[in-house]
Phi, psi and omega in degrees: 000136182286153173271127179281111185241119178270123174260113184261134179205169184094228175099172183275081183208152176289350178258024182306311183294323182294324176297319179300311180302309183301317185292313180300318179299313181294315182301327181293334185257002181282156183284101183289338178285332183262327184242139168269103186275123181242101180292131177233108183266128177259120180287172177291352175254016177059039170263144180257134179227148175227151180169152184298327183292346181292348179272357183253113183303328183290338179294336184279002177291335179225086186295316178304318178293324181294312181296332176297337179261004179249176185245123177287139192218174179206148175271141174222154175248124182211137180052041173080011179215163179262135180234148172255117187236167179292137174290317177260101186290149176271150179288326179236147180087174183279142175261002179285127174271310179190151165288153180237126181263330184202149175246146179233092178284126174237079188230156180225136171098187183296153177074352180226316181268348188271012178105346180295309179293320179298320177299320178298313180296322180294321179296325176286353186057041179254125175303136180219147184281141173107189181297152178278189184304308185293312182297321180295316181294318181293319180298328182279330179269102189298331181285314179299318178302315181299315180302312182293316179294320181295318181296333178271000176092010176282148180283113175224155173285148174289166183201165169246140183246132179228152178248167182300335178294339181282353178296337179285346178229047185300326179296323175295320179297313180301316181297322179298315178297314183299320179293318187280320188238323193079201179237157359277164178225160174255135176244129184213144171301146188287337187224038175233165179227194177063020178068012179290126175077003183266137179207164179253136181245130185252349181203181183305306183295324178294323180292317177302312179299316180298315181297318180296318178294319180294324179291347177288341182250346182202155178269001173221141181225165171227152179237128181225156179298138176283138172273110188292310177264079190261138167234121180267137177227133179242147181217131178266152176229137175234142179144208176214191183294342180274318184210133182210156177217155185258150174277190170287165177265148177239158174234104178301142181242121181288141181276355182213190179271008180304151178285329184233136175300124182278167174302319180294320180295326182284321188243340180264316172071000175079358183258157181293329183260004187300326184297337180267353183251354174058226184293346180293347180273346181295132177290134185206158172255120176233116358287161183294152181275078180221167183287168179297319181296317180297318179299312179298319181294314180297312182297318181294314181295322179300315181293319182292319178293319176303311179293320184296321179278356177072039181281166179212148178086225181242131174233169170232127179250127186259131180245159175233133172252121173275107186291345181278334182240348184069014177280144181247135180236143167282125178272306177195167177241132177254106185290335172225089185290154174304137185057017182050026176051029183300328183294342176276351181256336177304320178296340176269008181084008180263111180284158184304315179300322178297317180297319180295316179300318179296319177301318182294316181295325179293324179292316179296322178297313179301318181292321176299319179294322180293334179290345180275349180269137180276109181263002179234159179223108187282125175221170175252025186301321182285339178294344181280356171062229188272011184293347179276338183079183180292340184265004177062223185264009178292140180227000000 
C-alpha cells in the first residue's frame, strides 16, 4: 500500500513563487511507486487547494483558472488519523479527499518556513519533513541565529538590530551604525531570504534608504558590516542531531558587477526555462574555488552548526570568506533551501530521488522518537468539579 504524502507549498510569503518552483521540481522526482503524492497549494491568502494540475508548473501562469479546476481543502484530525477533506462540504457523498500519512512542506519565507506551518502540522500530530518548530524559527530569524551561534563560538559577523518603531529615530540608528561599523554595511530584513529587501549602503543617505526599503518587507531588520573582498560559499547538510553530513561546496557566480545576488539572478537566470529550475539556474562553481583547508573548515562547521541548531532534513548554510583576512563567517542557514539544494548532492553521487527519500525517512524517525515521549499527565483534577472555584488553584 502506498504512503499518502501531502506536499505543501506556496503560502503568504514574498517567496511564494520560489516555493512553487521548488515543490513542482521535487514532486517530479519523488518515488511514485512508493508514495501517493497529494499536492496542497497554499494561496497568498492562506487558502488550501489540491488537484492534479498543481504538479504542472505551466498551470501557474493563470492561477485563478488553475484554482477553478482544483478543490479547496482543509486538514482535520479524526479517529486517530489526519484527513484532507473538502473545505466546502457536499450534501451527499463523501467529503474525504484522502487520508494523510506524512506532510512534506516545501515552502520558503515568513508564515511558512519560520515554524508557523510546522507548528500546525505538529499540532495535528502529523509527521512532517524538515526542521521542527524551534529550528525553523531560529533559522528564519537572522538575529536570533547570530546570537545563538556566536554564544556557541561559531564565527558570525556582529550586527545592529532595529524594529519598525525605530523609524521615528532613524538618525540615531544611523549614528549607531556609523559609530559601530562605518561604511559600507549590509541591510537586510531579519526574516526573509532570496535576497528580498537586502541592499548595500555606502553612505549616510544610502543607509537611510536601505533601512526604509528593508522595513517594507519586515518589521525588524539588521545591519552588519559589509565584507568588501567577499567570496560567498554555500554548503548543504542532510541528517539530524544524531548524524549529519555535508555536501560539496559551491561558489555562486554573479552575472554582473552587483554587490549582492538579486532575486532574478537566483531564480530567473535569464533563460526561458529558468522558472522551472529554481536555484539550479544560478551560475555557480561546483566544487567551489577554495583551498582544501577552507573546504574542510566550511563543511565541518556547517555540520556542527546544523546539529547545534537542532536541524533536520536538508538545509543550506551560506558562508562568507573575507579574502582580505581569510576569515570565514556563517552568513545564514536556509532550513528549506531553494530546490532543496539537490544540485549540491549530485556531485557526491546522491540523486534527487535518493535525497528526497532520506528526508522522508528522517521525518518518520523523528516522529517515532516523539511517540516515546509522554505528553500527557493523567490526574483526577477535573473530577473535583467546581471545588476549585472561579480562581482555580491559586491561593
